[in-house]
N, C-alpha and C positions, 0 to 999 in steps of 0.2 A: 762696545766692540773693541777688540783690541787686534792689531794688524801690523804685521813686519813684512818688509821686502827687502830684497838685496838689490841696490842701485849699482850701476857702473858708471864711473866718471861722473863728472859734473858735482853741483851742489848736492848735498844729502841733508834733508829735512825731517824733523819729527813734530809732530802736532800733539799737544796735550789741550783737548778742547771738548767740552761736555755737551755742545750743541752740535747733533749728527749733521744738520743741514749746513751749519757754518763750516764744519770740518770738510765737508765735501766741497763747498764752494772754495774754500782755500787750498784743497787738494787739487781741485781743477784749474785752478789759476796758476798754481806751481807746475803743474803738469805741462800746461800749454805753453809754459816759458822753457821746458825742458828740466825741470828740477825733480829730483826723485825724492818722494816721501817714503823713507825707509822704516818709519815706525809711526804709529798713531794710535791714540787712546782717548777715551773720555774718562777712565777710571784713574784717579789720580794716584791710589795705592799700587797700581801696575806700572806707573810711569818710570820710576827710577830703573828697575831690573830691564825695562823693555828698552830703554833709551841708553842704558849702559852697554847693552848687548850690541845695539846698531850703531853707537856713537856716530851721530849726525854732526854735520858742520853746524847747524842751526836748530834750535828748538824754540817753536813757537807755543807759549803757554798762556793759557787763559788764568788770570789772576784772581777770577772771582768765585773760587771755590771757598766753602765755608773755613773760618779761622784763618791761620797762617800756613796752610797746608801747602799752597802754591808757592808761597815765598820760600819756605824750607826745601821745597823741590828744586827751586831755582838756586838756592844757595848750594845744596848739595851738588848738583850738576856742575856747578862752576868750581867749586873747591875740591870735591872728592874725585869727580869723574873727569873734570879737565875740560869741559865744554865751555867755550867763551862765547860763542854765538847765542845769546839767549834773548829772544824777542817776546815782549809780553803784551798782552791785550786786557783791557779792563773797562767796565762801565764807569768807573769812578776816577777818571783822569784829573778830576779838579782835587782829589786827596792828596794833599801834601805828604802826609805821613805815609801813605801807602808807596808813593813815588819814592820818597827817601829811603824806605825799607826795601824797596825793589833794587834800588841802585847799590845799596849796601849788600844785598844779596848777590850782586854781580851781573845785573842784567845789561844789555847794550841798547834795548829797544823798549819803548813803553807807548802803546798806541791805543786810541780808543777802540772799543770794540765795533763802532760803527764804521771802521775803515773799510774802503773797498778793497776785494780780494786783489785787483791789480796793483795797489798801492802796497798791500802787503808783500807781494812779490818784489817790488822795488826795495822795501824795508828789509827782506831778508837778503838781498844782494849786499846792501850797505852794511848790514851787521856782519855777515861772513866775511866783508872787507875789513872789518876792525872798526867801523864807525859808530857813532852813536845815534839813534834815531828816535825822536820822541814827536807826539802829536802837538797842536799848536797851544793848547791848553796847559800840557805838561811843560812845554818849552818856557811858558812864562813862570811857571813853578819853579823849575830849574835855575833860573835867573835869581829867583829869590831865595832858594836853598843856598846858593852859592855865596850869597851875602850874609846869611844869617845861619850861624851854626845850630845844631839841635839842642834844645833846651834840656839840659839834665835834669835830675830831681830836685824839688826845691829843698831849701835848707831844712834838716832834720827829717826830711821824708824816710832816707834809709834806716834811721835808728827806730822808726816806727815799725818796721817790718819785723817779723819773728824770724827765728833761725831758719825754719821750715819755708818760709816764704821767700826768704832770700836765696834758698837752695832752688825753689821753683823758679824764681825769676831769673836766675842764671841760664836754666834750661829753656824758659820761653825766649830768653834774648838770642839763644842759639838758633832758634827757629822750630824748637820740637813743639808738637801738639800735645794736647792734654792725655791723650790715650798713651803716647810713647813716654811721656813723664811718669804716669801712673805706673808703667812697667818698670822703668828705671829704678824709681823709688819704692816699689813694692806698695803702692796706694791704692785706694778704690779710686775709680774715675770721678766719682761725686766729690770725693774729697780734694781731688786736685781742681776740679771746677770752683769749689768753694775757696780755695786758697788763691786761685787766679782772680776771682771776684773781688776778695778783700785785697789784693795786690792793686787792682785797678782803682779802688776807692781811696787806698792810701796814696798812690802816686797821683791820682786826679786826671784819669784818663777814662776814655769809655770805648776803646777798641785795641785789639791785641797788636795791630801795627803800630799804634801810638806807644805803647808800653815797650815795644821792641826798640824803637827810636831813642826813647829816652834812657832805657836801661843801658843802650850800647854807649850814648853818649856819657853815662856814669861809669863806664868800664866792665860792664857785665856783658858775657857771650862773646868776648873778643878771642878767646882761645877754645879749641875744641878737645 
């Protein structure tokens, strides 16, 4: 479902959440606090045009979409659209790589999906005010991340990558998904998937979030 509304005054919030029931619960809690939900959708490919048009103060984003699609959406909203109040939710709050990638993408909030709607309302207010909000598990991870920099590629790793793999790695580090990379490079989707799998093996990671973190630590994806 895709929905837009024009709110008047007060905080303006947009929701990117594929679970209709959770989206309703969050919307109801926000409404009870007098917060306008000016845009909402569960379809990630419709989020950017919808939220760009609505230009909310805070966007609540579910990070658990396949691949790096949600991270790319957050990054684009922060960098290109100029929305700074990005609050994310995930089932994987103990994933340090995902947390680091979310922070790099420009989010201000990182909560477990089990967070009660009333607590989400408080987090929306905090994020709108410029504060950083994280759950208990993520707070411990943040403390560790501040002490330990991201590990770049191991010695000689970059030299193992082919020219095409380096080209694709740069785009992966920018948050592009495989389909977008295929369009940009005029390649078949399967070809891009094969290259990305090869990159994972050579870099020594098993998730897209991990390769993004390491690639950025090595200097990839830092310019648009």
